[in-house]
N, C-alpha and C positions, 0 to 999 in steps of 0.2 A: 464954212464948209471945207473940211479937210480932205485931201487926196490920197487915195492909197499909195503905200510904196508900190513904185512902178514896177511892172514886168516881173511880180513874183510868181515864178513857175510853181504850179502844182505838181504834186507827186503821184496822186490818185486819177492818174488817165493812162490811155493807150493811144499811140499815133496810129492813124490809119492812112489809107491812100488818099491822093489830091488833097493833102493837106488838112483832112479832117482828122478829128479826135474823137475817141470814146471816153467819157467820164466815167469812172469807176467809184467814185464817192458814195452815190445814193443808188438805190435799185430802180431808178429810172433808167439808168446807163444811157445818158443822152449822148447821141451822135452828134457833134457840133462842126457844122461848116466853118471854114477860115473867116474870121470877122464877126461871127455871131457868137451866143452865149446859150447856156443850157436853161432849164426849165427855171432854174433858182436865181438867175439874172445876175450872179456873182462869180461865175466861172466861166470865162471867155476864150474862144481860140484866137490866138495872135500868132500868125504865120505858121500854124501847124504846131504850136504849143499851147497847153492849157494854162490859163493865167488866173489865179485868184484875187480878184478886184478889191476884195475887203480885208486883205491882209494889212493888219497894223491900224484898222479902222473899227473902232466900237460905237455903235449906236445907242447902246444903254450900258450904264454902269452902275450897280447897286450893290449896296450891303445889306445882305439876307440873312434871316436864320435859316439853318439847313433844314429845318422843318417846313420851310415854304417851298422846296423844291418839288413835291415833298420827299423827304427821306426822314423815316421816323424811326429807323433802325440802324442809321449811320451817324456817328459822332453827334449824339444829341446835345443840344444846348450850346451849339458852336454857331460861329457866324462864317459866312462866305461870300467872297468878292466876286458877285455875279457880273458877267459880260454876254452882250449879246451884238449882233450885227444887222446889217438890213439882208433882207432876200429870205426865201425857203423854198424847200422842195415840196411842200403842199399848199394847197389853197383852200384852207380851212375857212368857211364862210361865217363862221361864228369867233374868228380869231380875236383875242382880247389885245393882241401886239400886232394888228393889221397896219398900223402907221409905220412899223419897221419891216416887218415880215413881208408884207406885199409891195413895198417900196421899190420901183424900177431904177431910181437913181442912185448911184453909188454915193454915200456920204456917211458921216461919222467924225467922231473925234478920234484925233491921232493918239493911239496907244499901243507901244511896241510889247512885245513879249517881257522884256525887263521890266518896263514901267508897270505893267499889269501886276507882276509879282511883287513890285516894290509898293503899290497900291494896297494890296491884299495885307503885307506885312504893316504898313503904318496905320492901317485902321484896325488892328489887332484881329484879322480874320485868321481861321485855322485852315481854311481851304479856298480853292477857286472853282467856280462853277459855271458852265456855258448853257445859257437859256435865253429865254424871251423871243428867239427865233431857232431853228434848227441848226446845231452845231455841226452837223456832219458836212454840211455845204462849206464850212470854213474850217475843215479838219486840220489843214497844214497850218494854219495861223494858231487854232487850239493846241496842236501838238507842241509847238515851241513854247507856248505859256505853261502846259502840262509838265514840260521836263524841267523848265525852271522852277516851277512850283514846287516839285519834288525836291529839287536840289536845295530849296530853301525850308524844307521841314513840312510843307503844306500838302494837304490832299486835294484831290482833283476829282470832280465829277460832272457827267453831262445830263442835262434834262432833254430827253431827245423823243423823236417819233419812232424811231427805232428803223426807219425805212433805209437802211444801209446796206452795203453790200459785203460779202466776205472778205473783199479785199480792205473795205475800211475798218471791218471788226478787227482784222489782223494788223492793221496800222495803229489803230487806235487803243484797242484792249490793253495791251501790256503797259500802258501810260495811264489808265483811268483806276481809280479805286472804287468808285461806286456810278451807279446810273440810276435814273428814275426813267422807265420805259412807259411812254404815255400813248394808250391806245384811245381811241375815240368811238363813242358809240359802240363800245365793246368789240371793235374790229369786225363788225358786220359788213361784208362786201358792198352790199348795196348801199348803205349809209357811207362807206369809204368813197365810191365812185360818185355819189352825188354831192356830197357835201366837203369833201376833202381833194377830189381829183387824183384819187389813188386807186389802183387796181384792187389792191386786197391785202390781207395781213399777213400773208406768208413771209415775206421779208423781214417783218417785225418779230415774228417767232424766231426766225433764224438767227436773228442778230441778238436778241435777248438770252437765247441760248449759249450762243457762241461767246458773248462777253461774260457770261457766268462760267463757262468752262475754262476761260482763262482768268478766273479768280477775282472778277469784278464783282462787288456786292450789287445786286439788282432788287430794285422795287417796281411795282407795276402799278401805274394809274389808269382809270378809265373813266373818261368824263361820260356822263349820262345826258343826252340831249334829250328834253321831254318831247314826246309825241313822234319824233321822228328817229330817236336813236335809244330807246329803252326797252330793248327787245330781252325778254326773259331768256329765251333760248340763246342768244347770242352772249349774254352774261354768263349763262352755264357753259358753253362752250369755252370761253375764254378762261373762267375759273378752274375749269378741269384741265386746261391746257397748262396754266401755271402751276397747278397742284401735281400734275404727272410729270412735267418736263423741269420747271425750276424748283419744285418741292414745295410741301405744303406750309412751310414756315416762311415764305416770301411773302413780305408785306405787300396788301392788294387795297389800293385806295379807290374809292367810289367817290368821284367829283361831282358836285352841284353845278350845273349850267348856270351862265349869266348871260342874260341877252346882249349881243354886241355885234359890231360890223355889219354884216347882211342879214343878220337874223335877230333884229330887234323885235319881231313880232311874236317870238316864243316867250312864255312865262320862264322864270326860275324852275329848277327842276324840283316837284313836290317832294318833300321830306319822305312822304310815305312811300314813293316810289324807289327811293334810295335804300330806304329800311326793307322792303321787300327784296331788292337785289342783293342786299346785304346778306339775308337768309340764304338765298340763292347761293351765292359765292361760299359761304359757310357750309352749305349741305356738299357742296363738291370737295370739302377736305380741307379748305384754306384756314389756318389757325389765326392769322391777324388780318383781318379784314376792317378797313377804316372808313369813315364817312368822311369827305373833306369839304370845305367851303360851308360848313355848318357849325360855326363855333358855338361851343356850350352843349352841343350834343353828346349823349354818354358815348356814342361809338366813336368819337374822337380817341379814347382812352386805349391804352395796351392792356389787354387782359390776359391773365395767365390762361392757356388753354387746358392746364391739368385741373386745378382748382376753382378757376373763374374770378378769383380776387384781381382787384386793379394793380397792375404792375407799375404802369406809369400813368398820372392823371395829368390830362393835357387840356388846357384851353387855346383853341386856335393854334399859334405857333409857338405856344409858352407850355413849358413843362412846370405843372404846379406841385407835384409829389412824385418822389422816385421811391417806389416800395421794393427796390433790388438791393441785394447784398454787394459787397465788394467784387463777386464773380458775377454779377448781373443773374442772380437766381432769386425767384420769387421769395419774398420774405415770410409768406403765409406756408407754402409747401415745399420751398427749396428746388423747384422745377427751373432749369436754365432758360432763359428768354434771349433769343438769339439776336441781341442788340450789339453792334460793335461800338466799343466805347463808352464813356460815361460823362455827363455834364461835367464841365471845367468846375474847378473848386469855387470860382467866384461866382457860379450859377447857384451854387448849393444855399446860400441863405435865403433864395427868394422863394425856396420850397415851402408848400404848406405842412402841416403835421401828417404824417402816413395814416392812410384811412383805408 
């Protein structure tokens, strides 16, 4: 077991009276007495200073396709160096990474920002991503990696629940290239309170819009939990928000739930439920709505919103056919598809014939 770099003082906090501090990383705005820690367990008040206990410690390191994040419209076909730590600012009862996100003991493998960037380069990654647990809670560590990644020519993204503060958005936004904002149960307040221990989705809405205003590429995911988090009206409201605030071309991913952690008694989300909610989201004007965690489903593909042709054929995290020209326009009708970048040249030989 490694130990974090000692006494790494955080930047996202405010000192208060009586040696208390107010953390400004996430929307909980924890007020932390001396010697105690915030809801996330990794931001601790040491003698009136907020310390990030997980700085330089990674509990999970993995090489992933960028499509796994999921990012379907940003640097397709590339690989990312994925990093997570222990702790989280949510308590999702179905969390698939609960062994690290709900861990109260500080642990992990020593990984300095410089070593993280070197690892990404060594394994031929095009970017670094922060995922598996909520990266906002270790923002200071992530920021040091982001800066080094950009210096090395890599892109950087967050997979986040979006439960940030304006202060965090201001600090992180200028250094992010892309973000996947992960709603749960369509952000319905009752679901969030009962199954996540979060008050409601307003901070997520504000963070997503704030990041986009700063030039960050934004995609939205929505985990549909059967029986308890599959409200048609909640999905409609979320889709309407995305279309009206972030724009109709914002990629919107409806994800299938798999039972895990403390919700093993629920089934996987029925495919019919996801297909129904796909229609709801499309009816609100969203042009690119995907179904996730159902490999081989036709709604994994990118369809041209003008002519309906398959612009990008997908199977899981793999691109099978790229039916776009050099400027990412639909080969069938010439409509521009808002995808940032193209698959790297060594990916192209794996493509099937255009269909």
